[in-house]
Residue, then its C-alpha position, 0 to 999 in steps of 0.5 A: m499500500s502507498s504512504p498517505a503522503k504519496k496518496r495525497k500527491r497522486n489523488g489530491e487537489s491537483s487536476q487530472p489530465t483530460r481522458s481522450i483518444k490522445s491517452f490511448f494513442k501517441g504519435q498520431t498526427t491527423e487524429q491528434a489535431n482534432l483532440q488538443g483541447p479539454d473535453v468537459t463531456e468526456q470528464r462526466l462520462s463514466d469509464e464504460a461510457l467513455a470506452r464505448k465513446l472511444q470505440a465508436e470513434w475508432n469504428e467511424q474512422e475505420n468505416a471511412s476506408t471499409p468496403t460497403d459489402a464488408k460493412a453489411d456482413p454481420q459476422i464480421n467484428p460483432v459489437p460487444s454485448t450491451l451492459d448496464s451503461p448509458v444507451l449509445p448509438p449502435v455502431a456498424p460492424v467493421i473490419p479492424r486493421k491489424s495495427t488498430l487496438s480494439l476494446q474487448s468486453s470483459s463480460g461473459t469471458e468466463d469458462t462457463i463449461s468448466l464452472s458448471i461441473p458438479l464437483d461437489q457430488s458424491p464420488q459414487t454418483f459423480d460421472a467423471s468420464k462423462y465430464a472428462a470427455e466434454l472438457r477434452s473437447h472444450w480444451a482442444t479448441e483452446g490448446g489442449d491442457a486443462s484450464y484453470a477455470l476447473l481448479t477455480r471451480a474446485f476452489i469455489l465449491a470447497n470454500a462455499t462449505t465447511s463440511r470436511i466431507r464435501i471438501v474432500d469429495t470436491l477434490v476427489n471429483f476434481l482430481r478424477v476429472l484431470i486423471e481421466g481428461d488431462p493427467s499431465s495437469v494433476l501434478p501442478a493442480v496438486w501443488l496449486a491446491t496445497n498453496s505451494i510450488s515445491p517440497p519444504y526441503d527445497e522450498l522456492e519463495l515467490g518473494l512477492g511483496g504486497s506492493s507488487i500485488s497492489k501495483a498489479l491490481k491498479k494497472i490491470y483493473g484500472l484502480n487508483s490508490q484510494g479505490l484499492k484501499t477502500l476495497y481492501d478496508k471493506h473486504g480485508d482479503a486481497g483475493d476479494v479485492a481482486f474479485e471486486a475489481k475485476k467484476r467492475q472492469s467492463f472492458t479490456l484492450v486485450k482479450p484474455k488468453p485462457l489460463r491453464i493449470k500448468g501455465v499458472y504453476q510455471s509462472l509461479k515457478k518463474i516468479a520464484t526463480s527470478k534472481g538478480p538485476g531486473s528480477q523485480e520487473t520480471k516478476q511484476r510482469i508475470v503477476e500482471k500477465l496472470l491478472q490480465d488473462a484471468r477470465g472472470a472474477e473468481e479466477s482473479r480472486y484465486i490467482v491473487r489468493t495464490l500469489v499471497q499464499n492464502l487460498r482459504i478453501g479449507a483444505v490442508k495437506t491431509t485433505m489433499l492426501i486423502a483426496l488423492a488416495r480416493a481418486v485413484l480408487y475410482s479413476k486412472p489414466a488411460e495408460a495405467d494398468f492398475e485396477v479401479r473400482p466402478s462408481h456404482q460398485l462402490a456405491r452398493l457397499k455398506k458404509d463401513e466396507l466403503a470406509e475400510i477401502y478408503s482407510n486402506a488406500e489413504e494410510i498407504v498414501k499418507a505413509s508414503y508422503a510422510r516418508h517421502p514428502d515430495y508431490n513431484d515423486l508421489v503423484p506420478c508413482l501413484l498415477e502409475i501403480g495406484p494406492t498399493e504397497e508398492l508405493l511405499i517402496r517406490c516412493g519411500l524412505n530416501m537419502h537426502i529427502p527428509l522424512r516427517p518426524m514422529l511426534g510425542s503425545i502430551t501428558r498432564d504429569l508423571s502419574e498420568m504417564l505411568t498409568k498409560l504405560q502400565d505393565r510396559d517397558f519404556s525409556c525415559e530420555y532427557k528433553y533437551d532445550g534445543q533444535r531437533a535435527q535429522v542427519h543424512c549421510d550417504e556412501q560418498g560422505k555427502v551430509s544433509i541436515f534438516s530441521r523438524h519442519l524439513e528445512i535444510m540446515t546443512e549450512k547452519y551447522p558446518d561443525l556437525v558436518s565435519l563431525v560425521p567422519q569421526i562419529r561413523g563407526e566401521g561398517v557404517s556406509s549410509f545412515i539417517l539419525e535423529g537427535e537434538v542439537v543443543a548449545v553448550d559451554r565447551e569449558n564445563g559442558d553446561l547446557k544452554p538455553f535454546q535462545v542462545l542457539t538462535n544466535r547462530a547464523k543460518k547461512n554461510v557459516e564458517i567453522g572458524d567464525i562460530k561462536v555458539n558451540v553445539c553438541l548433537f544428542a542422538f536419540d534414534l536411527m531410521y536408516l542404516n546401510g541402505e535399509p530402512l529401520l522404521d519397522r524395527p522396535f525402538r530398543e533395536r534401533r537405539e542398540l544399533l545407534r549406540s554400538l555402530f556410532v562413536e561418542i565425542p564428548q561435548h560434540f556428539g553423544w546420546v540423550k541421557s536416559i534410564d529404562a523403567t516400568s510403571a512400577d519404578s515411579e521413584p526412579v522416574l521421578e528422580f530422573f525427571k528432576s535431574a533433567l529439570d536441574v540441568k535446564c532441560e524442558g522435561i523428559m520424553v518417554k518412549i515404548l521399548d518393544n512391540q509386545p502388548g501389556a502383560n495383562t490384556n484385560n487391563l482397562s487402562s492399557e487397552t481401552d479408552i474411557t470417553i466421558i460424555e458430559p451433560s449440558t449441565p453439571a451433574t448433581s444429586d438431582p435425579t432429573n439431571p443426567k449424569p455423565k455417560v461413558k463410552l468404552t472403545r478398544r484401541k490398538p496395542l502400543l507399538s515401538t516402531y517409528e511412525p513418521d508424521k504421527r503423534l502416538e502414545s508410544w512417545l509421551k512428553v512430560k514437561k515441567d510446564y505440564s507438571t505444574s498447574s496445567e498445560t500451556l497453549d501456543l496462541i496467536p495474537i490477532a488484535g487488541w484494545h486500548g488500555q485503560g488507566r496506566k495502560a492507556k498508552w498500550w494495547s491491553p487486552i489482547l485477543l488471541a486465537v487458535r488455528n483451524p487446521e481444516t479451514g486455515s482460519l484463526e478462531a478467537v479463544t480468549k483475551c489476556m491482560s496478565g503476565f505482561t511487563d511494562k517493557f513487553y507492553q512498550s515493545n508490543k505497542e511499537k511492533y503493532a503501531q498504527g500505520s505499520t505493516n503489522v497492523i491491518s484491516r479486519p481480516s476475513y480469515v479470523e473467527y470473531h464477532g467483536e470489534p477490537d480497536v486494532w487488528f494485528e497481522p498474524c505473525e507470532v506465537w505466544e505461550m499462554a498459561f490458564a486455569d482451565i477451559t470453559l464453553s463460551p458463547t462469545y469465542p468460536a474456538a473449536i465450535g462444532l467439536v465440543s458443542e454446536e452452539r458454543g466454542l471454547s475459552l480460557r479462564f485466567p489466561r496469563f502470558i508466559g512468553v513469545r515462542e520464537d521457535k514456532s511459526i503460526d502454522e505450529a500454533t495450537s489447533s482447535d482439535y487439540l484445544a477440544l482434546l484438552w477440554r475432554k481430558q478436563m472433563e474426565r478428570t472432573a468426572e473422576a473427582r466426583g467418583v468415576g467408579e460409579v460412572l464406569e460401573e453404570g457405563m458397563e451395565 
């Protein structure tokens, strides 16, 4: 956005030049002689009326040199259709000269065929073959490749519903049409629909600023700075601004060239790879060309949302993987030889039978992506062999391609952990306050280091790279291991907090310039000498790690650990305290072996207890219902390494969890002017959780506790009015109130709280625990800024709902869970 000063200079008191044919043509001689003076009539005409007047003048000039018989042919150069504008005299059709510009009506340019496909039908009734055949014929007239209009249609339908089932169905049908109509467009469509253009370990950044989008919108759609600001203030979303601007555009000087899915994807890659002098101009031209060729307002909306990387269609990574898995159950490319099930056959299956078929395919696709997170490899392989076990082999664990890390579940305290792991052997490990790292080394000695978010960190840790030849024992040719990188004091071996580690540079680090020394504490081995170890028990993986690698004190070693069972409560407690004493976050607890608990009838080890809370608290009043109990069986805990899964095979016990309650990682989204002493600061501040399904931010609480005056001052400076961190009301935030200022979501705050309550005011997790009410926090207190987390890692609404259910279980236990369980089992 332009500064206020620039806006005044451009849109202020200064007189504007008269708009006439002269503004469209330069260097004309004969015509210019008649157009030198200002035309008051033209100043009063609307843009559309002026455009029609200009077109009429051009046509009259052409008629002077056009043969009479050509004028009489109605098929030659028909006049654009009449729009809602002042009625002008009819203009005779003409044959334009090749060098003459001609206005094109922007009305009716949409791809109505693609935009009419009912992609939101059930896949069992959707006839993908029929629509694919129609679209192939339609696309053939415009180049042959699938049009961006079809992807736009999928976005429109997905955005129009909050039903996850409907969103998945829409994506499934969209992918099926592409698979049968234009398989080569499936891969770029998947990238575009997932708001990315490359895998996370080789991420390409578009590098587009808001000014590039604004400049393109003004140039292509004829907006001025004030008009652009007015639209943005009203809608709060760049895509919606483009939608409205395109709708108001009546004429263009160039007929839009239909956008293709492949073409849009390639344009984004060109933007991301443009480097060096002149790159910004190159990017700007590409952005303008995309907006210029967008046919209709909806295409404009989603082109801009793609450019700002906020599609807001309610589809995330998991949704796309599910859609891919289901799509290849119904459809396949013509040259593929795997079997698919006809829609009518799947429609006859019982609900649980269909769910099992879906689940098997989804698990294979999700497992493959977790081991090899790159659509460039996954999608072509899936289209060739379908959702079979072979996919895990052909598109599985590979050197220098990071697998998504296994995650641990949170426990409230040590007693809850010991209850969960009753009769099981487990290992307790220090949970260091550092950065998780995944280290790859191949047979040639090439080393790659990745973060838990799969970002490449090899340049950041050249000291660890140089260690690899020393720690690799005899007989180790290639490996993938995982550990925690921790800042250390080499003189005394003391561990330093994560904040110290953040002071290291991220790129072009020279070993001689390193001031923050680190030690890698290894805890798992997932790949050895060309063989994946994911299906091996943790005890075996750990033994291989410790026996085949060489420890170098204060440079490379193993996480400190003890092995125990649920009967060893005292040693576990002492170990937990020792972890806190050396400034660790707490401990990680991991199942050692795959065998189930010795007592298979033990309720706590193999049965989940779900307390279904009534709408009002239970009392001695017999008319008030008591909580009901739902008992469900669950699979035995396994000790295998499960990429991208958060299981109770790994449990986290942190010092924060062992005190009053868990903490949440929330996103500050808005604030109010403070009162009294705090009048010069923002207080209270509105915080939100993220909805992983829709991508929206759901307000959960206001906070005004735990802040220091120094923090208040820095926060006021960060979110100063007029800065880029203060925005208009965003459309992706769910909240009905009106704060004094809206923040650009850009950081995560750790928050403590007393408990979670149902709320009619806050929409967080609405629909997950109650259809009418969301969840809120009582007595929230600020702990600190989570500099190690992005907003994509903030607490989700799903997790908030999970904590609320656990809280309800504890409440039921306090009232006497024995009675409740007895009633539930009857």
